[in-house]
C-alpha positions in Angstrom: 18.3 -6.9 27.3 19.5 -7.5 23.9 18.2 -5.2 21.0 16.4 -8.0 19.3 14.5 -8.5 22.7 13.8 -4.7 22.8 12.5 -5.1 19.0 10.2 -7.9 19.6 9.2 -6.6 22.7 8.1 -3.1 20.9 6.5 -5.0 17.9 4.6 -6.9 21.0 3.4 -3.9 22.5 2.3 -3.0 19.0 0.3 -5.5 18.1 -1.5 -5.6 21.5 -2.6 -1.8 21.1 -3.4 -2.8 17.5 -6.2 -4.8 18.5 -7.1 -3.3 22.0 -5.8 -4.7 25.4 -9.6 -6.1 26.2 -9.7 -7.7 23.0 -6.4 -8.9 23.3 -7.2 -10.4 26.6 -10.2 -12.3 25.0 -8.7 -13.4 22.3 -5.6 -15.0 24.1 -7.0 -15.8 27.5 -4.6 -13.8 28.8 -4.8 -11.0 31.7 -3.9 -7.5 31.2 -0.9 -8.2 33.5 0.3 -10.9 31.6 -0.2 -9.0 28.1 1.9 -6.3 29.7 4.8 -8.5 30.7 5.3 -9.6 27.3 6.3 -6.2 25.9 7.7 -4.7 29.1 11.4 -3.8 29.1 11.8 -4.2 33.2 14.6 -6.5 33.9 12.6 -9.0 35.3 9.9 -9.3 32.1 13.2 -9.6 29.8 13.0 -13.1 29.0 9.3 -13.4 28.7 7.7 -13.4 25.2 4.2 -13.9 23.9 3.6 -17.4 22.9 3.4 -18.5 19.1 -0.4 -19.3 19.7 -1.0 -16.2 21.1 0.6 -14.1 18.4 -1.6 -16.2 15.9 -4.8 -15.0 17.3 -4.1 -11.3 17.7 -2.3 -11.2 14.4 -5.8 -12.7 12.8 -7.7 -9.9 14.3 -4.9 -7.1 13.6 -4.6 -4.9 10.7 -1.3 -5.9 10.5 1.1 -8.7 11.5 3.3 -6.8 13.7 5.5 -10.0 15.1 5.6 -11.8 12.0 7.0 -8.8 10.1 9.3 -8.1 12.7 10.4 -11.6 12.9 11.2 -11.7 9.1 13.0 -8.3 9.3 15.3 -9.5 12.0 15.9 -12.6 9.7 16.3 -10.3 6.4 13.3 -11.9 4.8 10.9 -9.4 3.4 7.1 -10.1 3.5 4.5 -8.6 1.1 1.2 -7.7 2.8 -1.7 -7.4 1.1 -5.5 -7.0 2.2 -6.8 -9.9 1.1 -8.0 -11.8 4.2 -7.8 -15.6 4.9 -7.5 -17.8 2.3 -11.0 -18.6 0.5 -12.2 -22.1 2.0 -14.6 -22.9 -0.4 -14.1 -25.2 -3.0 -11.0 -27.0 -1.7 -8.1 -29.0 -3.8 -10.2 -29.5 -7.0 -10.8 -25.8 -6.8 -7.4 -24.7 -6.5 -6.1 -27.2 -9.1 -8.5 -25.4 -11.7 -6.8 -21.8 -10.6 -3.2 -23.5 -10.4 -3.9 -24.2 -14.0 -5.6 -20.8 -14.9 -2.6 -18.9 -13.4 -0.1 -20.8 -14.8 -1.5 -20.2 -18.4 -1.7 -16.8 -17.6 1.7 -16.8 -16.4 2.7 -18.7 -19.8 0.8 -16.4 -22.0 2.1 -13.1 -20.2 5.7 -15.0 -20.8 5.2 -15.3 -24.5 4.3 -12.3 -25.2 7.2 -10.8 -23.2 9.7 -12.9 -25.2 8.5 -12.1 -28.5 11.2 -9.5 -29.4 13.8 -11.6 -27.9 14.1 -9.3 -24.9 12.0 -9.1 -21.5 11.4 -5.3 -20.5 11.3 -3.5 -16.8 7.4 -3.0 -17.7 7.2 -7.0 -18.8 9.4 -8.4 -16.1 6.8 -6.4 -13.5 3.9 -8.0 -15.4 5.4 -11.7 -15.0 6.4 -11.0 -11.7 3.0 -10.2 -10.8 1.4 -13.4 -12.2 4.4 -15.2 -10.4 2.7 -13.8 -7.3 -0.4 -14.5 -8.0 0.2 -18.5 -8.8 2.1 -18.7 -5.6 -0.9 -17.3 -3.8 -2.5 -20.5 -5.2 -0.5 -22.8 -4.4 -0.5 -21.3 -0.8 -4.2 -21.7 -1.1 -3.6 -25.3 -2.3 -0.9 -26.2 0.4 -3.6 -25.2 3.0 -6.3 -27.0 1.8 -3.9 -30.1 1.5 -3.2 -29.7 5.1 -7.1 -29.4 6.2 -7.4 -32.6 4.3 -4.7 -34.5 6.7 -5.8 -33.5 9.8 
């Protein structure tokens, strides 16, 4: 078994154990044996991996997105994990546009304050980064609302 396969199986096991085997069975509709095969390191199960819909269901219930994080690490991508749960579904796109305008104004205000002396200090850069990440979150919420409306 390749090192990538072992790595993914290890994180699959961590995900199932995070949720709990009984709860994982209910969430995925899979048996304990089937879930066990997804993280088994026996040669006969080397090519067996959990389907992405089952991963999504379990990561929704888990305390941490184990497999998503593992996949991003394998690709050299870093994720920022926060305790904020699912995007707020109230309001829709109109609320997102308002939030986007407000966040952009806050970013520009922070930029204006930071650039006044002609130099952006490390502390000012951290504040700009924080505002940029907040703006990104609003854009993600907006994207999800727009995708919901097209279904």
